[in-house]
Each structure stands twice: as structure tokens, then as C-alpha cells.
PLY file of the C-alpha trace (Angstrom):
ply
format ascii 1.0
element vertex 187
property float x
property float y
property float z
element edge 186
property int vertex1
property int vertex2
end_header
0.60 -22.89 15.43
1.28 -24.87 12.95
4.60 -24.07 12.04
7.15 -22.53 14.61
9.89 -22.55 12.56
8.01 -20.76 9.67
6.98 -17.81 12.16
10.33 -17.63 13.73
11.53 -17.40 9.79
9.41 -14.33 9.16
10.25 -12.59 12.41
13.99 -12.82 11.79
13.62 -11.12 8.06
11.32 -8.64 9.27
13.53 -7.25 12.41
16.88 -7.50 10.03
15.22 -5.94 6.87
15.56 -2.27 6.37
12.13 -0.58 6.78
10.40 1.99 3.96
11.74 5.58 4.80
8.87 7.72 4.70
7.70 11.36 5.65
4.98 13.69 6.08
6.56 16.23 3.13
3.94 19.09 4.16
0.89 18.69 6.55
-2.03 21.16 6.83
-5.27 22.12 7.85
-6.10 21.68 4.56
-4.70 18.77 3.40
-1.40 16.65 3.75
1.69 14.90 1.17
3.41 11.81 2.17
6.85 10.71 0.34
7.90 7.14 1.17
10.93 5.36 -0.41
12.21 1.94 -0.49
14.73 -0.40 -2.29
13.44 -3.61 -3.46
15.81 -6.25 -4.72
13.88 -7.22 -7.60
13.22 -6.31 -10.84
11.46 -3.05 -11.53
8.82 -5.15 -13.72
8.45 -7.75 -11.02
8.02 -5.45 -8.56
4.96 -3.82 -10.36
3.82 -7.22 -11.39
3.17 -8.45 -7.48
2.38 -4.71 -6.89
-0.58 -5.08 -9.06
-1.36 -8.49 -9.88
-0.73 -9.88 -6.03
-2.61 -7.12 -4.17
-4.25 -9.51 -2.07
-1.09 -11.23 -0.92
0.54 -8.19 0.94
-1.69 -5.88 1.59
-2.72 -6.63 5.36
-6.36 -8.01 5.63
-6.74 -5.35 9.27
-6.93 -2.77 6.33
-9.81 -3.57 4.55
-13.65 -3.18 4.61
-14.03 -7.29 4.26
-11.63 -8.05 6.79
-9.67 -10.17 4.14
-7.12 -9.14 1.89
-7.96 -11.92 -0.55
-11.03 -9.64 -1.56
-8.70 -6.97 -3.17
-7.75 -6.50 -6.64
-6.47 -3.71 -8.66
-7.39 -3.63 -12.63
-4.30 -1.76 -14.15
-5.56 0.50 -16.85
-7.18 3.61 -17.29
-10.33 4.18 -15.30
-9.15 0.49 -13.57
-10.34 0.03 -9.55
-8.18 -0.75 -6.70
-11.49 -2.59 -5.38
-12.84 -5.10 -2.67
-15.44 -7.20 -2.73
-17.62 -7.20 0.26
-20.48 -10.05 0.75
-23.31 -10.28 -0.45
-22.13 -8.61 -3.95
-20.91 -5.15 -1.95
-18.23 -3.63 -3.04
-16.05 -0.89 -2.38
-13.57 1.22 -4.65
-10.63 2.32 -2.81
-9.42 4.13 -5.61
-9.64 4.50 -9.77
-6.37 4.08 -11.74
-6.06 7.19 -13.65
-1.97 6.21 -15.20
-0.55 3.29 -15.51
2.82 2.30 -17.12
3.71 -1.12 -16.28
7.08 -2.15 -14.57
7.39 1.94 -14.07
4.47 4.02 -12.89
0.93 3.45 -11.27
-1.00 6.36 -10.38
-4.54 5.82 -8.56
-7.12 8.74 -7.50
-9.38 8.48 -4.04
-8.80 8.32 -0.67
-8.05 5.21 1.26
-9.73 3.91 4.57
-11.72 6.41 6.39
-10.70 9.22 4.26
-13.19 7.97 1.73
-16.01 9.08 3.82
-14.21 13.07 4.20
-14.72 15.46 2.08
-11.12 14.57 0.43
-9.61 14.05 -2.92
-6.34 11.92 -2.86
-3.34 10.88 -5.48
-1.27 7.91 -4.91
1.80 8.01 -7.49
3.70 4.69 -7.31
6.91 5.23 -9.41
9.48 2.26 -9.80
13.20 2.44 -11.42
16.19 0.80 -11.70
17.67 0.66 -8.00
20.45 -0.20 -6.79
22.23 -3.68 -7.43
19.56 -4.74 -10.25
16.85 -4.10 -7.69
14.19 -1.72 -7.75
13.74 2.26 -6.15
10.11 2.43 -5.28
8.78 5.77 -4.54
5.61 6.75 -3.26
3.43 10.49 -2.97
0.03 10.69 -1.33
-1.32 13.90 -1.55
-4.85 14.56 0.17
-6.78 17.35 0.10
-9.88 18.28 1.49
-11.53 19.40 4.90
-11.70 17.93 8.09
-13.23 20.33 10.70
-10.10 19.33 13.26
-7.86 19.61 10.16
-6.39 17.20 7.70
-3.12 17.53 9.34
-4.10 15.23 12.34
-4.35 12.44 10.08
-1.21 12.54 8.35
0.61 11.11 11.04
-1.70 7.96 10.89
-1.92 7.45 7.38
1.72 7.75 6.80
2.36 4.86 9.42
-0.37 2.81 7.87
0.88 3.08 4.29
4.61 2.15 5.49
3.24 -0.71 6.96
1.45 -1.80 3.68
4.50 -1.10 1.23
7.17 -2.90 3.95
4.79 -6.22 3.24
5.09 -5.11 -0.55
8.88 -5.63 -0.08
8.80 -8.49 1.96
6.73 -10.39 -0.23
8.60 -9.29 -3.06
11.94 -10.46 -1.58
11.04 -13.38 0.79
7.30 -14.74 -0.80
5.83 -13.48 2.61
4.07 -10.29 3.61
4.17 -10.38 7.21
3.28 -11.81 10.50
0.93 -13.67 10.03
-2.50 -12.02 9.78
-4.49 -12.40 13.02
-7.36 -15.07 13.32
-11.16 -13.79 12.24
-13.17 -13.77 15.44
0 1
1 2
2 3
3 4
4 5
5 6
6 7
7 8
8 9
9 10
10 11
11 12
12 13
13 14
14 15
15 16
16 17
17 18
18 19
19 20
20 21
21 22
22 23
23 24
24 25
25 26
26 27
27 28
28 29
29 30
30 31
31 32
32 33
33 34
34 35
35 36
36 37
37 38
38 39
39 40
40 41
41 42
42 43
43 44
44 45
45 46
46 47
47 48
48 49
49 50
50 51
51 52
52 53
53 54
54 55
55 56
56 57
57 58
58 59
59 60
60 61
61 62
62 63
63 64
64 65
65 66
66 67
67 68
68 69
69 70
70 71
71 72
72 73
73 74
74 75
75 76
76 77
77 78
78 79
79 80
80 81
81 82
82 83
83 84
84 85
85 86
86 87
87 88
88 89
89 90
90 91
91 92
92 93
93 94
94 95
95 96
96 97
97 98
98 99
99 100
100 101
101 102
102 103
103 104
104 105
105 106
106 107
107 108
108 109
109 110
110 111
111 112
112 113
113 114
114 115
115 116
116 117
117 118
118 119
119 120
120 121
121 122
122 123
123 124
124 125
125 126
126 127
127 128
128 129
129 130
130 131
131 132
132 133
133 134
134 135
135 136
136 137
137 138
138 139
139 140
140 141
141 142
142 143
143 144
144 145
145 146
146 147
147 148
148 149
149 150
150 151
151 152
152 153
153 154
154 155
155 156
156 157
157 158
158 159
159 160
160 161
161 162
162 163
163 164
164 165
165 166
166 167
167 168
168 169
169 170
170 171
171 172
172 173
173 174
174 175
175 176
176 177
177 178
178 179
179 180
180 181
181 182
182 183
183 184
184 185
185 186
């Protein structure tokens, strides 16, 4: 451990910080809708900038195909890509940008993680608006539809938990310059 004080500071920040309020708004065998809301102590423009242009700094490497979040990027224009570089010139398109209003909205289509390999379609809408005390209110809606033999509703809670983790990391990154506890060491 190179800097125990820094790790302790991160733990204090995370434990004292309010988390994203998330919920499974609805779920059925054919799909689900997740909604999350959080307040971030920064302007909508700064939250948007870090959300999009610094995705590799706040997204957890544990939730990537490459094992390294620095391989992630978001090209914030219509038909832009939320993509990940893989070894040997490989890559993954996690989502496609379908609507963008810098500082106010980012809408993307696609299935994250294992949803990508299933017969699903999804739309993630991230809306930023002025919040309390000069901060930003971030509202995320992620709607998934499709087919899974055991029902997509069985995945709703898991996907909600992963998105809660990611957007808590964004909040910590914007407010404190750190996304969370250090990533596990690569094996």
C-alpha cells in the first residue's frame, strides 16, 4: 500500500457520501426500467464533461471486458460510440450515442455487459439539470426490453446495483477527484 493516508481519506469520503438513489421502476419477463437520481456538487457542464470525456477515470475496471477502464471512451455525437479498446486491435461497442446536448443530456442505445449478448434492446437517458446549491441533479433512466428464457426481470436488480456503483463513482470523481477505492490489482 503506497499511501495508507490516501486510502483512508477515500474510505471516509465514500462512507460519508450520500449514494445514488436507485430503483427498479418496473420489471417483467420482457424487460425492466431502472431510475436513478443523485445530486452532484458541481455545475451541469462540469458533470457532463467528466461523465463523457473522463469515463475511463470513474468507471470501474471490474465492469469492463478488457479489465482496464482506461480503454473506455465516449464520442458524444449522434452515432458516436461508448466503446472499449481490446487487445490485438479488438474492441467493443457498449452503446451508441443517439442524442446529445452537452451539459444537459446524453442518450445512448444498447445493452451493457452481459445484456449485449442477449436478445435485448436498451436506451439509457442521462439528464443533467441545475440542482441544489449550484450543483447538478443527474437523472438516469435505463430501459431494457427483449427475451431471456428465465425472464429479464431476474436481471433488473443486478443491473441496478452495477449502475448504482458506476454513478456513485462518477459523483465521487467529480466532487473529490477520486472514483472510489483503488481497483483490485490485475492478476
